[in-house]
N, C-alpha and C positions, 0 to 999 in steps of 0.2 A: 504494500500500500504506500502511495506517495506521501511524503512528509507534509503535514499541514503547514500553511503559512498563516502567521498571526499578525495582526496589527492592533496596537493600543491607541484608542482615541479618547482624548480628555475634553469633555464638553466644558466650556468656560464662558459664562455670561458675565457682562459687566454689571447689569442691573440685579439688585437683590434688595428685598424689602428691609431686611435686618442689617445688611452690611454691603452697601453699594461699593463696587470696585474691589471686592475682596480678592480676586485672582492676582491683583497687582499690589496688595498689601505686603509690606516688607516683613519678613520673618527671619531675624538673625542674619541680615545681610543679603538675603535672596527673596524674590517675590514668592508668594504661595504657589503660583503656577509653575515657576521654575523648579521648586522643590518636588512637586508632584511629578513633573516631567523627568527629572533626574532619577527619581526612585523607580519610575516605570522603565526607564532605559536600562536599568540593571537586569531586567528580565526579558526585555523585548528589543529587537533590532529596529523595528519601525514603530515610532510613537509620534502622533500628530495632535495638535490642539484644535478643537472645533469651536470657533468663537463667533460672536455677532458684533464685535467691537474692534475697530482699527487700533485702539490703544493696546489691547491685549495682543493682537497680532504683531504689533511693532515690538512689544516687550519680548515675545517669544522669539522673533527673528534676532533680537539683540543678544540673547544667550545661546544662539545657534540652533534653535529648534525650528520646526515647521508648523505654521498655523494655516488653517483653511477657513475662509469666511463662509458663514452659514446664515440662513434667514433669522431675523429677530422674532419671528412669529411661531417658532416651535413651542409645543406645549410640554415637551419632555426632553431630557437628555438623550433618550433612546432615538427620538426622531432626528435630533441634531447629529448624533453619531452616524446615522444612516446617510444623511446628506453629505457629510464630510467624507465618508467612505467612498461614495460614488464619485464625488468631485475629485478625490485624490487618485482615482483610477480604478478602484474596485478590484484589485488583483488578488487580494488575500482570501483565505478560506474561512477564517474566524476573526470576528471583531470583538475586542475586549473594551468595555466601557469603564474607564477609570475616572472616579470622581475628582473634579478639579479643585475641590476644597479639602482634600485629605492628604496633607503633605507627609504623613507618616505611613502611607501605603507601603507595604513590604514586597520585595520581589518574590518572596516565598508564597504570598497570597496570589499573585498573578500566575505563578507557576502552578499552583493548585487548581486554578481555573483552567489552565491549558491542559492539565492532565485529565480533566473531565472528558475531553474530546478523544481520549484513547478509546472510549466506548463509541462505536460508530453510530449508535442510536441516539446519542445526546443531541438535542436541538439547541438547548440553552444551558448555561452553567452559572451557578452562583455559589456563595460561600456562607457557611454557618460557623458559629463558635459554640462549643459545648458549654452548657451552663453548669458552673461548678456546684456540687452538692452542698458545699459549705455556705453558699449564699442564701439569702432569705427569700421567702415567698413574695414579699413586697417588691423586691427587685425583679423577680420573675414576672410579676403582674404588670409591670410598666408597659402601657400600650404603645409607647414610642420605641420599644424593642420587640419587634414582631417575632413570634415563635414559628418554628418549622417542624413539621412531622415528615419523616422520610420512611421509605420502604427498605427492604433488605438489600436492595441494589443501590442505595443512597440516591434514589430519585425522590424529588419532593412530592408528597401527597397533598399538603395544604400549608398555607401561610396564614397566620392570624395574629391580630393584636390581643386576642384573648389567650389565656393559658391553655395550650393543647399539648398532650392529651389531658383530659379531665380525669382525675383519680377519684373514683367513687369509694365511699366509706373510708376515707383517709383524711386525717387532719391536714389542712392546707400547708402548715409549716413543715410537714413531713414530705410534701410532694417533691422538692428538689433532690431528696435523698432516695426516693423510691423508683425514679425513672430518669433516664438521661434526656434532659430537655436541650433544645438547640435554639439559639437566638440568631436571627438573620443579619448578615453583614451585606450591605447594599452594593455589592459588586457583581457585574454580569458579563458574560461572554456569549456570543451568538454565532452560529453558522451564518455565513453571509446571506444565503437564500432565506433563512428563517427570519433574520433581521428585516429583510425587505417585506416579508409577509406580516410580521407583527406590527410594523408601523402603519399598516393599512387597516388593522382591526379596530372596530368601534369599542368603546368602553363596555365592560361586561357588568352584570348585576353584582357578582361577588366583589369585583374591583371597586365598584361604587359603594358597596356596603362597608368594606374594610378600609377603603382608600389605600389599596396596595396594587400597583400596576401589574405585578407578576401574576396576580390571580386571573387577569385577562388571558394570559398565555396558557395557564393550566386549564381554564374553562374551555379553551379552544383546542385542547388535546395535545399541546406541545409538551415534550418531556424535558423537565428541568433537573439536570444532574447537580448534586450538591457536593462541593468540596469542603473540607474541614480546615479551619484555621484556629490556632490557639491565641492569635493576636486580635485585640480589639482595634477597630478603626476609630480615628479621632478626626472629626470634621471641624472645619472653621466656619461657623454660622454667624458669629457675633464678634465684636471687638474683644469681648471678654475671653472668647475661645482662642483668639490670637495671642493674648497675653499668657494664657495657660500653655499654649504651644511653645512660646518663647521660653517659658520656665522649664518645660520638659527638655528642650534642646540644650539649654545652658546646664542643666543638671547632668545630662548625658555627657556633655563635653567636659565638665568638671570631673566626672567619674572616670572618663577616659584618660584625662591628664594624670589623675592620681594613679590609675592602673599602670600607665606607661612609666611613671616614676618608680613604682614598686618593681617593675620588670627590669 
């Protein structure tokens, strides 16, 4: 079988209700979008930025990356990815959608998505993080951390903001210790032909009920393979998130310096 060709596409809009211009926000000497791009390049030979703003395109060109201009009217990053894929030439087999506001994305996470396509039947791939049994039910219950149920082949059965599976006749505080829960990490990869199809699908009843785009794909019969990551993703949605990210980087640099002195 021929080796699959992968492309990473980073959707990056300038407009944001909570943090306008965040792709260009400076994070310890680099813009957020540059940090995302450099992390993605550790796993992929081809990475492009899909944007609707000339300022972002110029910043990407300045650090040596490639940006593709896309429509400002897209309703989702998925749609923006597909336009950029086609505009860029459309020669790859699999498109990986890398969030433009997650500067700590790890190459291991991207590689886990790529490995999902070792299965010829995979249409779409995504990532989950095992929920630690030591954590509380209150944390598990957080509707902003969707849960995922998988089958024995690690294909997604369902995604929900509710806690699934429900454990009958069991105290809720015991739930995390009784079954392995998974929380969803919002990274996706698509076979190119599937990406073309899903961008044309209308919103589905379950998607509208839960406000989860991936339910549209499940409802329409697409197989979503699930890769496992032990790493949490950290998004930049507000200026406070940016300050927290700076703190994480400086702590890591300080720890690295201390380690090198010990060595």
